[in-house]
Each structure stands twice: as C-alpha cells, then as structure tokens.
LUMKOLZA-308276 format. One record per residue: residue in three letters; x, y, z of N, C-alpha, C in turn. Coordinates in steps of 0.1 Angstrom, whole numbers. Layout:
REM LUMKOLZA-308276
NODE residu  n_px  n_py  n_pz ca_px ca_py ca_pz  c_px  c_py  c_pz
NODE    ALA     X     Y     Z     X     Y     Z     X     Y     Z
...
***
This chain:
REM LUMKOLZA-308276
NODE residu  n_px  n_py  n_pz ca_px ca_py ca_pz  c_px  c_py  c_pz
NODE    MET  -171  1148   313  -167  1138   324  -155  1130   320
NODE    LEU  -153  1127   307  -141  1120   303  -128  1128   306
NODE    LEU  -129  1141   304  -118  1150   306  -114  1150   321
NODE    THR  -124  1150   330  -122  1149   344  -116  1136   348
NODE    ILE  -120  1125   342  -115  1112   345  -100  1111   341
NODE    SER   -97  1116   329   -84  1115   324   -74  1125   332
NODE    LYS   -80  1136   336   -71  1145   344   -68  1139   358
NODE    ALA   -78  1132   364   -76  1126   377   -65  1115   375
NODE    ALA   -66  1107   364   -57  1097   362   -43  1102   360
NODE    ARG   -41  1113   352   -28  1118   350   -22  1124   363
NODE    GLU   -30  1130   371   -25  1137   383   -24  1129   395
NODE    PHE   -28  1116   395   -28  1108   406   -14  1105   412
NODE    GLU   -11  1111   423     2  1108   431    -1  1108   445
NODE    PRO     1  1097   452    -2  1097   467     6  1107   474
NODE    SER     0  1115   483     6  1124   492    -3  1126   504
NODE    GLU     1  1135   513    -7  1137   525   -15  1150   525
NODE    SER   -17  1156   513   -24  1169   513   -34  1169   502
NODE    GLY   -43  1179   501   -53  1180   490   -62  1169   490
NODE    ILE   -66  1165   478   -76  1154   476   -71  1141   481
NODE    VAL   -58  1139   480   -52  1126   485   -52  1126   500
NODE    GLY   -51  1137   507   -53  1138   521   -66  1132   526
NODE    VAL   -77  1135   518   -90  1129   520   -89  1114   519
NODE    ALA   -82  1110   509   -81  1096   505   -75  1088   516
NODE    ILE   -65  1093   523   -58  1085   533   -63  1088   547
NODE    ASP   -75  1091   548   -82  1094   561   -86  1081   568
NODE    SER   -78  1071   567   -81  1059   574   -68  1053   580
NODE    GLN   -70  1044   589   -58  1039   596   -50  1029   587
NODE    LYS   -57  1022   579   -50  1012   571   -48  1018   557
NODE    ARG   -35  1018   552   -32  1023   539   -35  1013   528
NODE    SER   -41  1018   518   -45  1010   507   -45  1018   494
NODE    VAL   -37  1015   484   -36  1022   472   -50  1023   466
NODE    LYS   -57  1012   466   -70  1011   460   -80  1021   466
NODE    THR   -81  1020   479   -90  1029   487   -85  1044   486
NODE    GLU   -73  1046   487   -68  1060   486   -71  1066   472
NODE    TYR   -69  1059   462   -72  1064   448   -87  1067   447
NODE    ILE   -95  1057   451  -110  1059   450  -114  1071   457
NODE    ARG  -110  1073   470  -114  1085   477  -109  1098   471
NODE    ALA   -97  1098   466   -92  1110   460  -100  1113   447
NODE    PHE  -103  1103   439  -110  1104   427  -125  1109   430
NODE    GLY  -131  1103   440  -144  1108   445  -144  1122   450
NODE    SER  -134  1126   457  -133  1139   462  -131  1149   451
NODE    LEU  -123  1146   441  -121  1154   430  -134  1156   422
NODE    LEU  -141  1146   420  -154  1147   412  -164  1155   420
NODE    THR  -165  1153   433  -176  1160   441  -172  1174   445
NODE    ASN  -160  1176   450  -156  1189   455  -151  1199   445
NODE    GLN  -144  1194   435  -139  1204   425  -148  1205   412
NODE    HIS  -155  1194   409  -163  1194   397  -178  1193   400
NODE    HIS  -181  1192   412  -195  1193   417  -205  1182   411
NODE    PHE  -199  1170   409  -207  1159   404  -214  1153   417
NODE    SER  -226  1147   415  -232  1139   425  -227  1125   422
NODE    LEU  -223  1117   432  -218  1104   429  -230  1094   428
NODE    THR  -235  1094   416  -246  1085   413  -241  1070   411
NODE    LYS  -250  1061   411  -246  1047   409  -238  1045   396
NODE    GLN  -243  1052   385  -237  1051   372  -223  1057   373
NODE    ILE  -221  1068   379  -207  1074   380  -198  1065   388
NODE    MET  -203  1060   399  -195  1051   407  -191  1038   399
NODE    LYS  -200  1033   391  -197  1022   382  -187  1025   372
NODE    ALA  -187  1038   367  -177  1042   357  -164  1044   364
NODE    MET  -163  1046   376  -151  1048   383  -143  1035   384
NODE    VAL  -150  1024   384  -143  1011   385  -133  1008   374
NODE    PRO  -136  1008   361  -126  1006   351  -115  1017   351
NODE    THR  -120  1029   354  -110  1040   354   -99  1037   365
NODE    ALA  -104  1033   377   -94  1031   388   -85  1019   384
NODE    ASN   -91  1008   378   -83   997   374   -72  1001   364
NODE    VAL   -76  1009   354   -66  1013   344   -55  1022   350
NODE    THR   -60  1031   359   -51  1041   365   -41  1034   374
NODE    ILE   -46  1026   383   -37  1019   392   -28  1009   385
NODE    ASN   -33  1002   375   -25   994   367   -16   984   374
NODE    ALA   -21   977   384   -14   967   391   -21   954   390
NODE    PRO   -14   943   386   -20   930   384   -26   924   397
NODE    ASP   -21   928   409   -27   923   421   -38   931   427
NODE    ILE   -42   942   421   -52   951   426   -64   951   415
NODE    ASP   -76   947   420   -87   947   412   -98   955   419
NODE    VAL  -102   967   413  -112   975   419  -126   970   415
NODE    THR  -135   969   424  -149   965   421  -158   976   425
NODE    TYR  -171   975   420  -181   985   424  -182   985   439
NODE    ASP  -182   974   446  -183   973   460  -172   981   467
NODE    ASP  -160   980   462  -148   988   467  -151  1003   466
NODE    VAL  -156  1007   455  -159  1021   453  -170  1026   463
NODE    ARG  -181  1018   463  -192  1021   472  -187  1023   487
NODE    LYS  -179  1013   491  -174  1013   505  -165  1024   508
NODE    ALA  -156  1027   498  -146  1037   500  -152  1051   501
NODE    LEU  -163  1053   493  -169  1066   493  -181  1067   503
NODE    ALA  -183  1057   511  -194  1058   521  -192  1069   531
NODE    LYS  -180  1073   534  -177  1083   544  -180  1098   539
NODE    LEU  -183  1099   526  -186  1112   520  -199  1117   525
NODE    ASP  -202  1130   525  -214  1135   530  -226  1129   521
NODE    ASP  -237  1127   527  -249  1121   520  -253  1129   508
NODE    GLU  -251  1142   509  -256  1151   498  -247  1149   486
NODE    GLN  -235  1143   487  -226  1141   476  -230  1128   469
NODE    LEU  -236  1119   477  -240  1106   471  -255  1106   468
NODE    GLU  -258  1105   455  -272  1106   451  -280  1095   456
NODE    ASP  -275  1083   456  -282  1071   461  -277  1067   475
NODE    SER  -276  1077   484  -270  1074   497  -278  1064   505
NODE    GLY  -291  1063   502  -299  1053   510  -296  1039   505
NODE    GLN  -289  1038   494  -286  1024   489  -272  1020   491
NODE    LYS  -265  1026   501  -251  1023   503  -249  1008   505
***
C-alpha cells in the first residue's frame, strides 16, 4: 500500500484525462477534491482496493503531504465527501457515508 501511495504522490499532475479526468468530474475546480478523487480512483480501479474507513483515513495525511500547500488542509470529511460519488461496491463502509 505504501508503494501505491508514493506512486500516486509522484505521478500527481492535474489534467483532463485518465484518473484525473475522474477527479475533475465536478463543476467547481478544487485541487483538494481533484487529488482525492484521482487518488481514490487509482486505489480502486488500478489496484483494486476497497475504500475502507482506515484507507480513507490514511489518505488524509498523504494528500496533505502531496498537495503541500499551507492554505489547503485535507480532512477525513473531505475524503469521505469527495469519494461519495464512487460506486458503492468500491466503498466498504458505503452505508456510513
């Protein structure tokens, strides 16, 4: 899992295709939301992880380190909300959104 996280961090570049295309599937652009959605898509679609509560909590510090912006603070609630649009089967605790 750590290799997956480090790979996602190294490869993060906003664009309009691939996993980032999934990330910007909203009307309002947000670096925080775009990164979280791209990261979640990478974990679920390419590495076949279920987004458990523990994994989503682990995404919080990873996103904060990767984004590395003093005015952006990612929280668990941000992760939960950004990933709410994913299919229920990808979210293990989908009933607890």
